[in-house]
C-alpha positions as CSV (number, residue, x, y, z in Angstrom):
1,X,38.6,-5.2,-49.8
2,X,35.0,-4.0,-49.9
3,X,32.4,-6.6,-50.4
4,X,31.3,-5.7,-53.9
5,X,34.9,-5.9,-55.0
6,X,34.7,-9.7,-54.8
7,X,32.1,-9.8,-57.6
8,X,33.8,-7.0,-59.5
9,X,37.2,-8.8,-59.3
10,X,35.6,-11.9,-60.8
11,X,34.2,-9.8,-63.7
12,X,37.6,-8.2,-64.0
13,X,38.9,-11.5,-65.2
14,X,36.7,-10.9,-68.3
15,X,37.7,-7.3,-68.6
16,X,41.4,-8.4,-68.9
17,X,40.5,-10.7,-71.7
18,X,37.9,-8.7,-73.6
19,X,40.5,-6.8,-75.6
20,X,42.1,-9.9,-77.0
21,X,38.5,-11.2,-77.7
22,X,37.8,-8.0,-79.6
23,X,41.1,-8.4,-81.6
24,X,40.1,-11.9,-82.5
25,X,36.7,-10.6,-83.5
26,X,38.2,-8.0,-85.7
27,X,40.3,-10.5,-87.6
28,X,37.4,-12.9,-87.8
29,X,35.1,-10.3,-89.3
30,X,37.7,-9.1,-91.7
31,X,38.1,-12.6,-92.9
32,X,34.4,-12.8,-93.5
33,X,35.1,-10.7,-96.7
34,X,36.7,-13.8,-98.2
35,X,33.4,-15.3,-99.3
36,X,31.9,-12.2,-101.1
37,X,35.3,-11.3,-102.7
38,X,35.7,-14.9,-103.9
39,X,32.3,-14.9,-105.5
40,X,33.0,-11.4,-107.0
41,X,36.2,-12.7,-108.6
42,X,34.6,-15.9,-109.8
43,X,31.8,-14.1,-111.6
44,X,33.7,-11.1,-112.9
45,X,37.1,-12.6,-113.6
46,X,37.2,-16.4,-113.8
47,X,33.9,-16.8,-115.8
48,X,34.9,-14.0,-118.1
49,X,38.4,-15.1,-118.7
50,X,37.7,-18.9,-118.4
51,X,41.2,-19.2,-116.9
52,X,41.5,-22.4,-114.8
53,X,44.8,-21.3,-113.2
54,X,43.1,-18.2,-111.8
55,X,40.3,-20.3,-110.4
56,X,42.7,-22.7,-108.7
57,X,44.8,-19.9,-107.2
58,X,41.7,-18.0,-106.0
59,X,40.3,-21.2,-104.5
60,X,43.6,-22.0,-102.7
61,X,43.9,-18.5,-101.3
62,X,40.2,-18.4,-100.2
63,X,40.5,-21.9,-98.6
64,X,43.7,-20.9,-96.7
65,X,42.0,-17.7,-95.4
66,X,38.9,-19.7,-94.3
67,X,41.2,-22.1,-92.4
68,X,42.7,-19.1,-90.6
69,X,39.2,-17.9,-89.9
70,X,38.3,-21.3,-88.4
71,X,41.4,-21.3,-86.3
72,X,40.7,-17.9,-84.9
73,X,37.1,-18.9,-84.1
74,X,38.5,-21.9,-82.2
75,X,41.1,-19.8,-80.3
76,X,38.5,-17.1,-79.4
77,X,36.1,-19.8,-78.0
78,X,38.9,-21.5,-76.1
79,X,40.1,-18.3,-74.5
80,X,36.5,-17.4,-73.4
81,X,35.9,-20.9,-72.0
82,X,39.1,-20.9,-70.0
83,X,38.3,-17.5,-68.7
84,X,34.9,-18.7,-67.8
85,X,36.4,-21.4,-65.6
86,X,38.6,-18.8,-63.9
87,X,35.4,-16.7,-63.4
88,X,33.6,-19.6,-61.8
89,X,36.5,-20.5,-59.5
90,X,36.8,-16.9,-58.3
91,X,33.1,-16.5,-57.6
92,X,31.7,-19.9,-56.5
93,X,33.3,-20.2,-53.1
94,X,32.5,-16.6,-51.9
95,X,29.0,-17.0,-53.3
96,X,28.3,-20.3,-51.4
97,X,29.4,-18.4,-48.2
98,X,26.9,-15.6,-48.9
99,X,24.1,-18.0,-49.8
100,X,24.6,-19.8,-46.5
101,X,24.4,-16.5,-44.6
102,X,21.4,-15.4,-46.6
103,X,19.7,-18.8,-45.8
104,X,20.3,-18.2,-42.1
105,X,19.0,-14.7,-42.2
106,X,16.0,-15.5,-44.3
107,X,15.3,-19.3,-44.2
108,X,12.4,-19.0,-46.7
109,X,14.1,-16.7,-49.2
110,X,15.2,-19.3,-51.7
111,X,18.6,-17.7,-51.7
112,X,20.2,-21.0,-53.0
113,X,18.8,-20.1,-56.5
114,X,21.7,-17.7,-56.7
115,X,24.1,-20.7,-57.1
116,X,22.7,-21.4,-60.5
117,X,23.2,-17.7,-61.5
118,X,27.0,-18.2,-61.7
119,X,26.6,-20.9,-64.3
120,X,24.0,-19.0,-66.3
121,X,26.2,-15.9,-66.4
122,X,29.3,-17.9,-67.2
123,X,27.5,-19.7,-70.1
124,X,26.5,-16.5,-71.6
125,X,29.9,-14.9,-71.3
126,X,31.6,-18.0,-72.8
127,X,29.1,-18.8,-75.5
128,X,27.7,-17.4,-78.7
129,X,26.0,-14.5,-76.8
130,X,29.2,-12.6,-76.0
131,X,30.8,-13.4,-79.4
132,X,27.6,-12.1,-81.1
133,X,28.0,-8.8,-79.2
134,X,31.6,-8.6,-80.1
135,X,30.7,-9.0,-83.8
136,X,27.9,-6.3,-83.7
137,X,30.4,-3.4,-83.8
138,X,31.6,-4.6,-87.2
139,X,28.1,-4.4,-88.8
140,X,28.7,-0.8,-89.9
141,X,31.8,-2.0,-91.9
142,X,29.7,-4.4,-93.9
143,X,27.1,-1.8,-94.4
144,X,29.8,0.7,-95.7
145,X,31.0,-1.9,-98.2
146,X,27.4,-2.3,-99.3
147,X,27.2,1.4,-99.9
148,X,30.4,1.2,-101.9
149,X,28.9,-1.4,-104.1
150,X,25.9,1.0,-104.8
151,X,23.9,3.5,-102.7
152,X,20.7,1.5,-103.3
153,X,22.3,-1.7,-102.1
154,X,23.6,0.1,-99.0
155,X,20.1,1.6,-98.4
156,X,18.4,-1.9,-98.5
157,X,21.0,-3.4,-96.2
158,X,20.8,-0.5,-93.7
159,X,17.1,-0.5,-93.7
160,X,17.0,-4.3,-93.1
161,X,19.5,-4.1,-90.2
162,X,17.5,-1.3,-88.7
163,X,14.2,-3.2,-88.9
164,X,15.7,-6.3,-87.4
165,X,17.2,-4.3,-84.6
166,X,14.0,-2.4,-83.9
167,X,12.1,-5.7,-83.8
168,X,14.5,-7.1,-81.2
169,X,14.1,-3.9,-79.1
170,X,10.3,-4.2,-79.3
171,X,10.5,-7.9,-78.2
172,X,12.6,-6.9,-75.2
173,X,10.2,-4.1,-74.2
174,X,7.1,-6.2,-74.6
175,X,8.3,-9.3,-72.9
176,X,10.8,-8.2,-70.2
177,X,8.2,-7.4,-67.4
178,X,6.2,-10.6,-68.1
179,X,9.3,-12.8,-68.2
180,X,10.6,-11.3,-64.9
181,X,7.3,-12.0,-63.3
182,X,7.2,-15.5,-64.7
183,X,10.6,-16.2,-63.3
184,X,9.6,-15.0,-59.8
185,X,6.4,-17.1,-59.9
186,X,8.4,-20.1,-61.1
187,X,10.9,-19.7,-58.2
188,X,8.1,-19.5,-55.8
189,X,6.5,-22.6,-57.2
190,X,9.7,-24.6,-57.1
191,X,10.4,-23.5,-53.5
192,X,6.8,-24.5,-52.5
193,X,7.2,-27.9,-54.2
194,X,10.6,-28.5,-52.6
195,X,9.5,-27.7,-49.1
196,X,6.2,-29.6,-49.5
197,X,7.8,-32.8,-50.8
198,X,10.1,-32.9,-47.8
199,X,7.0,-34.0,-45.9
200,X,5.9,-36.7,-48.4
201,X,5.0,-39.2,-45.6
202,X,2.6,-36.8,-44.0
203,X,1.1,-35.9,-47.4
204,X,0.4,-39.5,-48.3
205,X,-0.7,-40.7,-44.8
206,X,-3.2,-37.8,-44.2
207,X,-4.6,-37.6,-47.7
208,X,-3.3,-34.1,-48.4
209,X,-1.9,-34.7,-51.9
210,X,-4.9,-33.2,-53.8
211,X,-5.0,-30.0,-51.8
212,X,-1.2,-29.3,-51.9
213,X,-1.1,-30.3,-55.6
214,X,-3.8,-27.8,-56.4
215,X,-1.8,-25.1,-54.5
216,X,1.3,-26.0,-56.5
217,X,-0.6,-26.1,-59.8
218,X,-2.0,-22.6,-59.1
219,X,1.5,-21.2,-59.0
220,X,2.7,-23.4,-61.9
221,X,-0.2,-22.5,-64.1
222,X,0.3,-18.8,-63.4
223,X,4.0,-19.2,-64.5
224,X,2.9,-21.1,-67.6
225,X,0.3,-18.4,-68.5
226,X,3.0,-15.6,-68.1
227,X,5.5,-17.5,-70.2
228,X,2.9,-18.3,-72.9
229,X,1.9,-14.6,-73.0
230,X,5.6,-13.6,-73.4
231,X,6.2,-16.4,-76.0
232,X,3.2,-15.3,-78.0
233,X,4.4,-11.8,-78.2
234,X,8.0,-12.9,-79.0
235,X,6.6,-15.4,-81.6
236,X,4.8,-12.7,-83.5
237,X,7.9,-10.5,-83.6
238,X,10.1,-13.5,-84.5
239,X,7.8,-14.4,-87.4
240,X,7.9,-10.8,-88.6
241,X,11.7,-10.8,-88.3
242,X,12.0,-14.0,-90.4
243,X,9.7,-12.5,-93.0
244,X,11.8,-9.4,-93.1
245,X,15.1,-11.3,-93.5
246,X,13.7,-13.5,-96.3
247,X,12.2,-10.4,-97.9
248,X,15.6,-8.6,-97.7
249,X,17.3,-11.3,-99.7
250,X,14.6,-11.0,-102.4
251,X,14.9,-7.2,-102.3
252,X,18.7,-7.1,-102.5
253,X,18.8,-9.6,-105.4
254,X,15.9,-7.7,-107.1
255,X,17.6,-4.3,-106.8
256,X,21.0,-5.8,-107.8
257,X,19.4,-7.4,-110.9
258,X,17.8,-4.1,-111.8
259,X,21.2,-2.4,-111.5
260,X,22.9,-5.0,-113.6
261,X,20.2,-4.5,-116.3
262,X,20.9,-0.8,-116.1
263,X,24.6,-1.4,-116.4
264,X,25.4,0.1,-113.1
265,X,27.0,-3.0,-111.6
266,X,28.2,-6.4,-112.6
267,X,26.6,-9.8,-111.8
268,X,29.5,-10.5,-109.5
269,X,28.9,-7.4,-107.5
270,X,25.2,-8.3,-107.3
271,X,26.0,-11.8,-105.8
272,X,28.7,-10.3,-103.6
273,X,26.3,-7.7,-102.3
274,X,23.8,-10.4,-101.4
275,X,26.4,-12.2,-99.4
276,X,27.7,-9.0,-97.8
277,X,24.2,-8.0,-96.6
278,X,23.9,-11.5,-95.1
279,X,27.2,-10.9,-93.3
280,X,25.9,-7.6,-92.1
281,X,22.7,-9.0,-90.7
282,X,24.2,-12.2,-89.2
283,X,25.5,-10.5,-86.0
284,X,22.1,-8.8,-85.6
285,X,20.3,-12.1,-86.1
286,X,22.5,-13.7,-83.6
287,X,21.9,-11.0,-81.0
288,X,18.1,-11.4,-81.6
289,X,18.5,-15.2,-81.2
290,X,20.5,-14.8,-78.0
291,X,18.3,-12.1,-76.6
292,X,16.5,-14.5,-74.2
293,X,19.9,-15.7,-72.9
294,X,21.1,-12.1,-72.6
295,X,18.0,-11.2,-70.5
296,X,18.6,-14.2,-68.3
297,X,22.3,-13.4,-67.9
298,X,21.4,-9.8,-67.1
299,X,19.0,-10.9,-64.4
300,X,21.6,-13.2,-63.0
301,X,24.2,-10.4,-63.0
302,X,21.8,-8.2,-61.1
303,X,21.0,-10.8,-58.5
304,X,24.6,-11.7,-57.9
305,X,25.7,-8.1,-57.7
306,X,22.9,-7.4,-55.2
307,X,23.8,-10.4,-53.1
308,X,27.5,-9.5,-53.0
309,X,26.7,-5.9,-52.2
310,X,24.2,-6.6,-49.5
311,X,25.7,-9.6,-47.7
312,X,29.3,-9.0,-46.5
313,X,31.8,-11.8,-46.1
314,X,33.0,-12.7,-42.7
315,X,36.0,-10.6,-41.6
316,X,39.2,-12.6,-41.5
317,X,39.9,-12.5,-37.8
318,X,42.9,-13.3,-35.7
319,X,43.1,-17.0,-34.8
320,X,42.3,-17.4,-31.1
321,X,43.4,-20.3,-28.8
322,X,40.9,-23.1,-28.0
323,X,38.6,-21.9,-25.3
324,X,38.1,-23.8,-22.0
325,X,34.4,-23.4,-22.2
326,X,33.4,-20.6,-19.8
327,X,30.1,-19.3,-21.2
328,X,28.8,-15.8,-20.3
329,X,25.6,-14.3,-21.7
330,X,24.7,-10.7,-20.9
331,X,21.5,-8.8,-21.8
332,X,20.9,-11.0,-24.8
333,X,18.2,-10.0,-27.2
334,X,17.5,-11.8,-30.5
335,X,14.9,-11.7,-33.3
336,X,13.5,-14.4,-35.5
337,X,15.5,-14.1,-38.8
338,X,13.6,-12.1,-41.4
339,X,11.1,-10.6,-38.8
340,X,10.9,-8.0,-36.1
341,X,9.6,-10.3,-33.5
342,X,11.8,-10.5,-30.4
343,X,12.2,-14.1,-29.1
344,X,14.9,-13.4,-26.5
345,X,14.9,-10.4,-24.2
346,X,17.5,-9.5,-21.6
347,X,18.8,-13.1,-21.1
348,X,21.7,-13.2,-18.7
349,X,23.6,-16.1,-17.1
350,X,27.1,-17.6,-16.8
351,X,28.5,-21.1,-16.4
352,X,32.0,-22.2,-15.7
353,X,34.1,-24.6,-17.8
354,X,33.0,-28.2,-17.3
355,X,29.5,-27.3,-16.0
356,X,26.3,-28.6,-17.5
357,X,23.3,-26.4,-17.9
358,X,19.7,-27.5,-18.5
359,X,17.4,-25.1,-20.2
360,X,13.7,-25.8,-19.5
361,X,10.4,-24.0,-20.0
362,X,7.1,-24.3,-21.8
363,X,6.7,-24.4,-25.6
364,X,7.5,-21.0,-27.2
365,X,9.6,-20.0,-24.2
366,X,12.6,-19.3,-26.4
367,X,14.7,-22.4,-25.6
368,X,15.6,-23.3,-29.1
369,X,16.1,-19.7,-30.0
370,X,18.6,-19.4,-27.1
371,X,20.7,-22.4,-28.2
372,X,20.7,-21.2,-31.8
373,X,22.1,-17.8,-30.6
374,X,24.7,-19.5,-28.4
375,X,26.3,-21.3,-31.4
376,X,26.1,-18.2,-33.6
377,X,23.4,-19.5,-36.0
378,X,21.1,-16.5,-35.1
379,X,22.6,-13.1,-34.7
380,X,22.1,-11.0,-31.6
381,X,20.4,-7.7,-31.7
382,X,21.9,-6.5,-28.4
383,X,23.8,-8.0,-25.6
384,X,26.7,-10.5,-25.9
385,X,27.5,-14.1,-25.9
386,X,31.1,-14.7,-24.7
387,X,33.2,-17.9,-24.8
388,X,36.2,-17.5,-22.5
389,X,35.6,-13.8,-22.5
390,X,35.6,-13.5,-26.3
391,X,32.4,-12.6,-28.2
392,X,31.6,-15.5,-30.4
393,X,31.3,-13.1,-33.3
394,X,35.1,-12.5,-32.9
395,X,35.9,-16.0,-33.9
396,X,36.2,-17.1,-37.6
397,X,33.1,-19.2,-38.2
398,X,35.0,-22.3,-39.2
399,X,37.3,-21.8,-36.2
400,X,34.4,-21.5,-33.8
401,X,32.7,-24.5,-35.3
402,X,35.7,-26.6,-34.4
403,X,35.2,-25.7,-30.7
404,X,31.5,-26.2,-30.6
405,X,29.3,-29.3,-30.9
406,X,25.7,-28.7,-31.8
407,X,22.7,-31.0,-32.0
408,X,19.6,-29.2,-33.3
409,X,16.1,-30.2,-32.5
410,X,15.5,-31.3,-36.1
411,X,18.6,-33.3,-36.9
412,X,19.7,-33.0,-40.5
413,X,22.5,-35.3,-41.9
414,X,24.1,-34.9,-45.3
415,X,24.5,-37.2,-48.3
416,X,27.6,-39.3,-47.6
417,X,28.7,-42.0,-45.3
418,X,28.2,-42.3,-41.6
419,X,31.9,-41.7,-41.0
420,X,31.9,-38.5,-43.2
421,X,28.9,-37.1,-41.3
422,X,30.4,-37.8,-37.9
423,X,33.7,-36.2,-39.0
424,X,31.8,-33.1,-40.3
425,X,33.2,-33.9,-43.7
426,X,36.7,-33.1,-42.6
427,X,39.9,-35.1,-43.1
428,X,40.0,-37.1,-39.9
429,X,41.6,-40.2,-38.5
430,X,39.4,-43.2,-38.3
431,X,40.2,-43.6,-34.6
432,X,38.8,-40.1,-33.8
433,X,35.6,-40.9,-35.7
434,X,35.2,-44.2,-33.8
435,X,36.0,-42.5,-30.5
436,X,33.2,-39.9,-31.1
437,X,30.8,-42.7,-32.0
438,X,31.7,-44.7,-28.9
439,X,31.3,-41.6,-26.7
440,X,27.8,-41.1,-28.1
441,X,27.0,-44.8,-27.5
442,X,26.3,-45.3,-31.2
443,X,29.2,-47.5,-32.2
444,X,27.4,-50.8,-31.9
445,X,24.4,-49.5,-33.8
446,X,26.6,-48.3,-36.6
447,X,28.3,-51.7,-36.8
448,X,24.9,-53.3,-37.4
449,X,24.4,-51.3,-40.6
450,X,25.1,-52.9,-44.0
451,X,28.5,-51.2,-44.5
452,X,29.2,-50.0,-41.0
453,X,30.8,-46.6,-40.9
454,X,31.0,-46.6,-44.7
455,X,27.2,-46.9,-45.1
456,X,25.8,-44.3,-47.5
457,X,22.8,-42.7,-45.7
458,X,21.4,-40.7,-48.7
459,X,20.2,-37.1,-48.8
460,X,19.1,-35.9,-45.4
461,X,20.0,-39.3,-43.9
462,X,16.6,-40.6,-45.0
463,X,17.9,-44.2,-44.9
464,X,18.1,-44.0,-41.1
465,X,15.3,-43.7,-38.6
466,X,14.7,-40.6,-36.6
467,X,16.4,-42.1,-33.5
468,X,19.4,-43.3,-35.5
469,X,19.8,-39.8,-37.1
470,X,19.7,-38.3,-33.7
471,X,22.4,-40.6,-32.3
472,X,24.6,-40.1,-35.3
473,X,24.0,-36.3,-34.9
474,X,25.1,-36.6,-31.3
475,X,28.3,-38.3,-32.3
476,X,28.9,-35.5,-34.8
477,X,28.4,-33.0,-32.0
478,X,31.0,-34.8,-29.8
479,X,33.6,-35.2,-32.6
480,X,36.9,-33.4,-32.0
481,X,36.4,-32.9,-28.3
482,X,34.7,-29.5,-28.5
483,X,34.9,-27.0,-25.6
484,X,31.2,-26.3,-25.7
485,X,28.4,-28.8,-26.5
486,X,24.9,-27.5,-27.2
487,X,22.0,-30.1,-27.4
488,X,18.5,-29.1,-28.3
489,X,16.1,-31.9,-27.1
490,X,18.7,-34.6,-27.6
491,X,16.3,-37.4,-26.5
492,X,13.3,-36.3,-28.5
493,X,13.4,-39.3,-30.9
494,X,15.3,-41.8,-28.7
495,X,14.1,-45.2,-27.4
496,X,15.1,-46.5,-24.0
497,X,18.4,-47.9,-25.4
498,X,19.1,-44.5,-27.0
499,X,18.3,-42.6,-23.8
500,X,20.6,-44.9,-21.8
501,X,23.4,-44.2,-24.3
502,X,22.7,-40.5,-24.0
503,X,22.9,-40.6,-20.2
504,X,26.2,-42.4,-20.4
505,X,27.5,-39.9,-23.0
506,X,26.6,-36.9,-20.8
507,X,28.3,-38.6,-17.8
508,X,31.4,-39.2,-19.8
509,X,31.4,-35.6,-21.1
510,X,31.1,-34.3,-17.6
511,X,34.1,-36.3,-16.5
512,X,36.1,-34.6,-19.3
513,X,35.2,-31.2,-17.9
514,X,33.4,-30.1,-21.1
515,X,30.8,-27.4,-20.9
516,X,27.3,-28.6,-21.9
517,X,24.1,-26.8,-22.5
518,X,21.0,-28.9,-23.3
519,X,17.3,-28.4,-23.6
520,X,15.0,-31.1,-22.1
521,X,12.0,-31.7,-20.0
522,X,12.8,-35.2,-18.8
523,X,13.7,-35.7,-15.1
524,X,16.4,-38.3,-15.7
525,X,18.3,-35.9,-18.0
526,X,17.8,-32.9,-15.7
527,X,19.6,-34.8,-13.0
528,X,22.8,-34.6,-15.1
529,X,22.9,-30.8,-15.0
530,X,24.7,-28.6,-12.5
531,X,22.6,-25.6,-13.2
532,X,19.1,-25.1,-14.5
533,X,17.8,-22.1,-16.5
534,X,14.0,-21.7,-16.6
535,X,12.7,-19.6,-19.4
536,X,9.3,-18.1,-20.3
537,X,8.3,-15.7,-23.1
538,X,11.9,-15.2,-24.1
539,X,13.0,-14.2,-20.6
540,X,14.9,-15.8,-17.7
541,X,12.5,-16.8,-14.9
542,X,15.1,-18.6,-12.7
543,X,18.7,-19.5,-12.9
544,X,19.5,-21.9,-10.0
545,X,21.5,-25.0,-9.1
546,X,19.7,-28.0,-10.4
547,X,19.6,-29.6,-7.0
548,X,17.7,-26.5,-5.7
549,X,15.4,-26.6,-8.7
550,X,14.6,-30.3,-8.2
551,X,13.9,-30.1,-4.5
552,X,10.2,-29.0,-4.8
553,X,9.7,-31.9,-7.3
554,X,11.2,-34.4,-4.9
555,X,8.9,-33.1,-2.1
556,X,5.9,-33.3,-4.4
557,X,6.8,-36.9,-5.3
558,X,6.8,-37.8,-1.6
559,X,3.5,-36.0,-1.1
560,X,0.5,-38.3,-1.5
561,X,-1.3,-35.5,-3.3
562,X,-1.1,-35.3,-7.2
563,X,2.5,-34.4,-8.3
564,X,3.2,-31.0,-9.6
565,X,6.5,-31.8,-11.3
566,X,5.4,-30.9,-14.8
567,X,4.0,-27.6,-13.6
568,X,7.3,-26.8,-11.9
569,X,9.3,-27.5,-15.0
570,X,7.1,-25.3,-17.2
571,X,6.7,-22.6,-14.6
């Protein structure tokens, strides 16, 4: 199935139901004649004949028809709401997948805003917006009846409907560009605020609130100005539209009264014509009232359509056996997502199952970029990353994730319990969760928390310290006995106790013959590695056994002259 078909299939759910909705709308609009016809019979028959039986029968018939009208309205709404749920179910999961891919490809692109577009589009398609549009095609029928009453009555009704529609069109043309710009500015302001407030501690500690507040207010005020400008224009048109509608009621009654005086129609027809014109204008009024929602739904539709067209879903690939952990990288080149800047160029190395590789180099050498590429977070421009001879792109993403343990430099935990975070939010046996925690040396620390493994850590794990988050993140990386474990500066936030636990964890992993790649500068951690990869400017400078790499440092340590270990590591 082509990628846009996912979105089109979801919309197809509505296409299948639209005909029944139109049938309901036809019956509902025909039943709207009950009111005018009832008034016509009351004025021209009951009041003239003074027959109470006729009044009772007409009232019973009208009441029954109105009950049918109400039932059909309920059924139409129920059908649309249930269809909306199906639409949401069909689209939400594929959309979340694409938003995740878009966030990886363009971290600052605010792609998560698309998640709210589904709800906005669904609300329009299940609410009064769609029903108003289904009722609009019946406006000509009401206008025709007005003409049947009298050509003058029809002319007034047609002129009023035309004016109201033209006013709605003018409102759209004069506010669309401004509202689009306001929405874009608002999204930028929200993204700025969201990313800024993630560093609330730094803002407060370093007195940056005023400056950052002013930057946010600049974007916020721009959005308010644009919305105010659009609202002013829409307000003027709305006021004119209300005046026109009120004037039309006066005009239709005035014309009707004149025709009654001239003997060209009865008083009942005059009242019925007034009601009929109201029925004719009602769908137009509803469309005008829903115009803002319609514009928002249209924008959501375009964004969703664009996202599904531009971002393909992962191909469903053949399930592959669990790898042993042989890692081969050949001619690897990668770019920073969303840019053309190469961060890795021609990186080549290979390690056997069970070996541990240390990646070292100065800041900006491409170490973190390399580990992101190894686990499939960043795509490759050229070259390959193979796990047991298979390119990592040939694995299903969830399948590959089960074989890989990853601890990024900036550890992010998720709202939930300690146990859920360690288990990667999968259904897991408690013993496997505890085993991973013990392997990471974090079991005792967890037991000291208020609820142990069931402690809620909050959004981002903010209730834990940086060192605690890193240790829990390590347990998460070790969960499920992955074939490849990738650690980016795993000891960056650890105290001496945490470093000791990390050393024991690496030793235990080594005994299990698990392949490990880690980034670090600390000598005690480097001693755990079998091989060392030295990087600089995105290229491999050296790839040697760690013992050979450490020999010059050991010699320098024995030399009474100043040590050069740090220079060796960053060389």
